[in-house]
C-alpha positions in Angstrom: -86.5 -60.9 -245.9 -85.7 -57.7 -247.4 -89.5 -57.7 -248.9 -90.2 -57.6 -245.4 -88.8 -54.0 -244.4 -89.4 -52.8 -246.9 -93.4 -52.9 -246.7 -93.0 -52.4 -243.8 -90.9 -48.6 -244.0 -94.0 -48.7 -247.1 -97.0 -49.1 -244.6 -95.2 -46.4 -242.2 -94.5 -43.5 -244.4 -98.1 -44.7 -245.4 -99.6 -44.0 -242.0 -97.4 -41.7 -241.4 -98.7 -39.0 -244.5 -102.2 -40.8 -243.8 -102.4 -39.4 -240.2 -101.7 -35.6 -242.0 -105.4 -36.5 -243.1 -106.4 -36.0 -239.0 -107.5 -33.1 -238.0 -106.2 -31.3 -234.7 -108.8 -31.4 -232.2 -109.6 -30.1 -228.5 -110.8 -31.1 -225.4 -112.1 -28.4 -222.4 -114.8 -29.2 -219.5 -117.2 -25.3 -218.9 -119.3 -24.8 -216.9 -122.5 -26.2 -218.4 -125.7 -23.8 -219.0 -128.2 -24.5 -216.9 -132.1 -23.3 -217.2 -133.7 -22.7 -213.8 -136.9 -25.0 -214.7 -134.5 -28.0 -215.7 -132.6 -28.4 -213.4 -130.3 -31.2 -213.6 -130.0 -30.9 -217.0 -127.7 -29.4 -219.8 -128.9 -27.0 -221.8 -127.7 -26.9 -225.3 -128.4 -23.6 -227.3 -127.2 -24.9 -230.8 -130.7 -27.8 -230.3 -132.6 -25.6 -228.0 -133.0 -28.3 -225.6 -132.5 -29.7 -221.7 -129.7 -32.6 -222.2 -129.4 -35.5 -219.6 -125.6 -36.5 -217.9 -123.8 -38.4 -220.0 -125.7 -37.3 -223.4 -123.1 -35.7 -226.2 -124.4 -33.5 -229.1 -123.4 -31.7 -232.4 -123.1 -27.8 -232.0 -123.6 -27.1 -235.6 -123.9 -24.7 -237.1 -120.4 -24.6 -235.9 -118.1 -27.5 -236.0 -117.8 -29.9 -232.5 -119.5 -31.8 -230.3 -120.5 -31.2 -226.5 -120.6 -33.8 -224.1 -123.0 -33.3 -220.2 -120.9 -34.1 -217.3 -121.8 -33.8 -213.9 -118.5 -33.6 -211.8 -117.4 -35.5 -209.0 -117.7 -32.6 -206.7 -119.4 -32.6 -203.2 -122.1 -31.0 -204.1 -121.2 -32.3 -208.0 -121.8 -29.6 -211.0 -123.1 -29.7 -214.4 -120.4 -29.4 -216.8 -119.7 -29.3 -220.7 -117.3 -31.2 -222.7 -116.6 -29.3 -225.8 -114.7 -31.3 -228.2 -114.1 -28.5 -231.1 -110.9 -28.0 -233.3 -109.6 -25.5 -231.5 -107.7 -22.0 -232.7 -106.7 -22.2 -236.4 -102.5 -22.7 -237.4 -100.1 -20.3 -238.0 -100.2 -18.3 -240.9 -97.4 -20.4 -242.8 -96.3 -20.4 -246.4 -95.8 -23.6 -246.8 -98.8 -24.4 -245.9 -102.5 -24.1 -247.6 -105.9 -25.4 -246.2 -107.3 -28.2 -248.0 -110.6 -27.4 -249.9 -111.1 -31.0 -251.5 -110.4 -32.4 -248.1 -111.8 -30.3 -245.8 -115.6 -30.7 -245.4 -117.8 -28.0 -243.5 -120.8 -29.9 -243.6 -119.9 -33.5 -242.1 -120.6 -34.4 -238.1 -118.0 -33.7 -235.7 -114.4 -34.4 -236.8 -114.7 -34.3 -240.1 -115.9 -30.8 -240.1 -112.9 -29.5 -239.4 -110.0 -27.8 -241.3 -107.4 -30.1 -243.3 -104.4 -29.0 -244.6 -101.6 -30.0 -246.7 -97.8 -28.6 -245.9 -95.4 -28.7 -248.3 -92.8 -31.6 -247.8 -90.8 -30.3 -244.4 -92.2 -27.6 -243.1 -94.8 -27.9 -240.4 -97.9 -26.7 -238.6 -97.7 -24.1 -235.7 -100.3 -23.9 -233.2 -101.4 -20.6 -231.2 -100.9 -21.6 -227.0 -104.0 -22.0 -225.5 -103.8 -20.6 -221.9 -105.3 -22.7 -219.2 -107.3 -21.6 -216.7 -106.0 -22.0 -212.2 -107.1 -24.9 -210.6 -110.2 -24.4 -209.0 -110.1 -21.6 -206.0 -107.2 -19.8 -207.3 -107.6 -16.8 -209.2 -105.4 -15.8 -212.2 -102.6 -13.2 -212.6 -103.8 -10.4 -212.9 -101.6 -8.0 -215.2 -100.8 -4.6 -213.7 -103.1 -2.3 -215.4 -101.3 1.1 -217.9 -101.7 3.9 -216.5 
């Protein structure tokens, strides 16, 4: 029984260690680019091509991918579900970009940067602003005189 517990603890530690190698990714929905001569399709500017709803394309030379999505609104709108590596983490002298594990030419998400931290150190990411709900205006900041 002791052997089983040791194996289970080792497996959990190994899984946690490997999880650090998984890059953090972000998803966001944005209005799709649409060409007037090709209504009903998204325009993929990185491919200079139109894409049918439900289809995905790589964002090369950037690290990411997008999917053309038809909204459930009435009337429906075309949206682009963008998946990418998001913002870089805040500077931390105890964490370094692992150039041996980062592959900038791999398909997404394998192209996202991978960081290795000293024991006990943790990466922190900047907070991304969230857009206001549909129909609401963003808070305006007072203008400086």
